C-alpha positions as CSV (number, residue, x, y, z in Angstrom):
1,X,11.6,2.0,-14.0
2,X,8.5,0.1,-13.0
3,X,7.5,-0.6,-9.4
4,X,6.8,-4.1,-8.1
5,X,5.7,-5.3,-4.7
6,X,6.5,-8.9,-3.7
7,X,4.8,-10.8,-0.9
8,X,6.6,-9.5,2.2
9,X,9.2,-8.1,0.0
10,X,8.3,-4.5,-0.5
11,X,8.1,-1.9,-3.2
12,X,11.2,-2.7,-5.3
13,X,11.4,0.2,-7.8
14,X,10.0,3.7,-8.2
15,X,6.6,4.4,-9.6
16,X,5.3,7.7,-10.6
17,X,6.7,10.9,-9.1
18,X,5.5,11.6,-5.6
19,X,2.7,14.0,-4.9
20,X,1.6,15.9,-1.9
21,X,-1.4,14.7,0.0
22,X,-4.7,15.7,-1.5
23,X,-7.3,18.0,0.0
24,X,-11.0,17.7,0.5
25,X,-13.0,14.7,1.5
26,X,-15.4,14.3,4.4
27,X,-17.3,11.8,6.5
28,X,-16.3,8.9,8.7
29,X,-14.0,6.1,7.4
30,X,-16.1,3.5,5.6
31,X,-14.6,0.5,7.5
32,X,-15.6,0.2,11.1
33,X,-13.3,-1.1,13.8
34,X,-15.4,-4.3,14.0
35,X,-15.1,-4.9,10.3
36,X,-11.3,-4.2,10.4
37,X,-11.0,-6.9,13.2
38,X,-12.9,-9.4,11.0
39,X,-10.5,-8.7,8.1
40,X,-7.4,-9.0,10.2
41,X,-8.1,-11.5,13.0
42,X,-4.4,-12.5,13.4
43,X,-2.8,-9.1,12.9
44,X,0.2,-7.8,14.8
45,X,-1.0,-5.4,17.5
46,X,1.3,-2.7,15.9
47,X,-1.2,-2.3,13.1
48,X,-3.9,-0.4,14.9
49,X,-7.3,0.6,13.6
50,X,-6.7,4.0,15.1
51,X,-3.4,4.3,13.3
52,X,-5.2,3.6,10.0
53,X,-7.9,6.1,10.6
54,X,-5.4,8.8,11.6
55,X,-3.3,8.1,8.6
56,X,-6.3,8.7,6.2
57,X,-6.2,12.4,7.2
58,X,-3.0,12.7,5.0
59,X,-5.0,11.6,2.0
60,X,-8.6,12.6,2.6
61,X,-9.8,11.6,-0.8
62,X,-9.0,8.0,-0.1
63,X,-12.2,6.0,0.4
64,X,-14.1,9.3,0.5
65,X,-14.5,9.8,-3.2
66,X,-17.8,9.0,-4.9
67,X,-20.8,7.2,-3.5
68,X,-20.9,4.8,-0.6
69,X,-20.4,1.7,-2.8
70,X,-17.3,3.2,-4.5
71,X,-15.8,4.2,-1.2
72,X,-16.2,0.8,0.2
73,X,-14.7,-0.9,-2.8
74,X,-11.6,1.3,-2.6
75,X,-11.2,0.6,1.0
76,X,-11.6,-3.1,0.4
77,X,-9.1,-3.0,-2.5
78,X,-6.5,-1.1,-0.5
79,X,-6.8,-3.4,2.5
80,X,-6.8,-6.6,0.4
81,X,-3.5,-5.6,-1.2
82,X,-2.2,-4.7,2.3
83,X,-3.3,-8.0,3.6
84,X,-1.5,-9.8,0.7
85,X,1.7,-7.9,1.3
86,X,1.9,-8.4,5.1
87,X,0.4,-11.9,5.6
88,X,-2.8,-10.3,7.0
89,X,-1.0,-7.5,8.8
90,X,1.0,-10.2,10.6
91,X,4.4,-8.9,9.5
92,X,5.6,-5.4,10.2
93,X,8.9,-5.8,8.3
94,X,10.1,-7.9,5.4
95,X,11.2,-11.3,6.7
96,X,14.1,-12.2,4.4
97,X,17.0,-10.3,5.9
98,X,19.4,-11.5,3.3
99,X,17.7,-9.1,0.9
100,X,18.0,-6.0,3.0
101,X,21.2,-4.7,1.4
102,X,19.6,-4.9,-2.0
103,X,17.3,-1.9,-1.4
104,X,20.0,0.8,-1.4
105,X,20.2,2.4,-4.8
106,X,23.7,4.0,-4.7
107,X,23.1,5.9,-8.0
108,X,20.8,8.3,-6.1
109,X,22.6,11.6,-5.3
110,X,21.5,11.5,-1.6
111,X,22.7,7.9,-1.2
112,X,21.7,5.7,1.8
113,X,22.5,7.9,4.8
114,X,20.8,5.5,7.2
115,X,23.0,2.6,6.1
116,X,23.3,0.3,3.2
117,X,20.9,-2.3,4.6
118,X,18.4,0.2,6.2
119,X,15.7,0.4,3.4
120,X,14.1,-3.0,3.6
121,X,10.3,-3.4,3.4
122,X,8.3,-2.0,6.3
123,X,4.7,-1.0,7.1
124,X,1.4,-1.8,5.7
125,X,2.6,-2.0,2.1
126,X,6.2,-3.0,2.8
127,X,7.8,0.2,1.5
128,X,11.4,-0.4,0.5
129,X,14.3,1.3,-1.4
130,X,16.0,4.5,-0.4
131,X,14.3,6.5,-3.2
132,X,10.9,5.4,-2.0
133,X,11.6,6.3,1.6
134,X,12.8,9.7,0.4
135,X,9.9,10.4,-1.8
136,X,7.3,9.2,0.8
137,X,9.1,11.2,3.5
138,X,9.1,14.4,1.3
139,X,5.4,14.0,0.6
140,X,4.5,13.4,4.2
141,X,6.9,15.9,5.8
142,X,9.0,13.2,7.5
143,X,12.7,12.5,7.2
144,X,12.3,8.8,6.3
145,X,15.6,8.9,4.3
146,X,17.6,9.3,7.6
147,X,15.1,7.5,9.8
148,X,13.4,4.7,7.9
149,X,12.8,2.9,11.2
150,X,10.0,5.4,11.9
151,X,7.8,3.3,9.6
152,X,8.1,0.3,12.0
153,X,7.9,2.4,15.1
154,X,4.8,4.5,14.5
155,X,1.6,2.8,13.3
156,X,0.2,6.0,11.7
157,X,3.4,6.3,9.7
158,X,3.3,2.7,8.7
159,X,-0.2,3.3,7.3
160,X,0.6,6.7,5.8
161,X,3.5,5.3,3.7
162,X,1.1,2.7,2.3
163,X,-1.5,5.4,1.5
164,X,1.2,7.5,-0.1
165,X,2.0,4.7,-2.5
166,X,-1.7,3.9,-3.1
167,X,-2.6,7.5,-3.8
168,X,0.4,8.8,-5.7
169,X,2.3,5.9,-7.4
170,X,1.4,4.1,-10.6
171,X,4.2,1.5,-10.5
172,X,4.3,-0.5,-13.7
173,X,0.7,0.5,-14.4
174,X,-0.8,3.7,-15.7
175,X,-3.1,4.4,-12.7
176,X,-2.5,4.7,-9.0
177,X,-4.5,2.3,-6.9
178,X,-6.8,5.2,-5.9
179,X,-7.4,6.1,-9.6
180,X,-8.0,2.5,-10.6
181,X,-10.9,2.3,-8.1
182,X,-12.5,5.7,-8.4
183,X,-12.2,5.7,-12.2
184,X,-13.8,2.2,-12.2
185,X,-10.9,0.5,-14.0
186,X,-11.3,-2.4,-11.6
187,X,-9.4,-4.2,-8.9
188,X,-7.1,-5.8,-11.4
189,X,-5.6,-2.5,-12.2
190,X,-4.6,-2.0,-8.6
191,X,-2.6,-5.2,-8.8
192,X,-0.9,-3.9,-11.9
193,X,0.2,-0.7,-10.1
194,X,1.6,-2.8,-7.2
195,X,3.1,-5.8,-8.8
196,X,2.0,-6.0,-12.4
197,X,5.3,-7.0,-13.8
198,X,5.3,-10.2,-11.8
199,X,1.6,-11.1,-11.5
200,X,-0.3,-9.6,-14.5
201,X,-0.5,-10.8,-18.1
202,X,0.0,-14.5,-17.3
203,X,2.7,-13.9,-14.6
204,X,2.3,-15.3,-11.1
205,X,-1.4,-16.0,-11.4
206,X,-1.6,-17.7,-8.0
207,X,-0.4,-14.5,-6.2
208,X,-2.8,-12.4,-8.3
209,X,-5.7,-14.7,-7.4
210,X,-4.8,-14.5,-3.8
211,X,-5.2,-10.8,-3.9
212,X,-8.5,-11.1,-5.7
213,X,-9.8,-13.6,-3.1
214,X,-8.9,-11.2,-0.3
215,X,-10.7,-8.4,-2.1
216,X,-13.8,-10.3,-2.7
217,X,-13.9,-11.4,0.9
218,X,-13.4,-7.9,2.2
219,X,-16.2,-6.5,-0.1
220,X,-18.5,-9.0,1.5
221,X,-17.5,-7.8,5.0
222,X,-18.3,-4.2,3.8
223,X,-21.6,-5.3,2.1
224,X,-20.7,-4.1,-1.4
225,X,-20.4,-5.8,-4.7
226,X,-16.8,-6.5,-6.0
227,X,-17.4,-4.8,-9.4
228,X,-15.8,-5.9,-12.6
229,X,-12.3,-6.5,-14.0
230,X,-11.0,-8.2,-10.9
231,X,-7.9,-9.7,-12.6
232,X,-5.1,-8.4,-14.7
């Protein structure tokens, strides 16, 4: 099944198999706190810069692979998609409560122990579905299957689950968001891995272009060119 991420709606189907956090990487995070504040001037105070920086330790290759320009582009690409999903980090959880019961896949052997309506979108990339909470929790060493609310209680976890998806899940694409940027496939391929079934190949072009606009604006804040293949 392909994955899709809708605006404020969350990851709605599994992508690639989960992978453990990578190793390696060095140096400071390429986005300063001042730049982060410029990107998200109206963010909810829950989404802290410190939480983001602490979360990157779980995936140290994120925005620390390649040269300075490549690192900045990846950070801009990730944060642009995050901004699109959360209304500029304004929303911590998905807003349409009527959809909450949808995200329990009862065909999974472990079921939905936290409750049928407990796996709605949360965090910086609006993680949803019981299987994604389990996979992310297994990769991060957290019991998110039984306590999905941790994603909306702990800023670092809210960021880590987003980085888990970015670094390990391909969704309906063939590359993870991280791979799309470091292999220079272009920002458009990150859209495909997040919501390609809905936005790419002539789908919802308005949503796709909103992501692109955010990415371009963030690359300007980070003083780096946007690169090629921005759309999908």
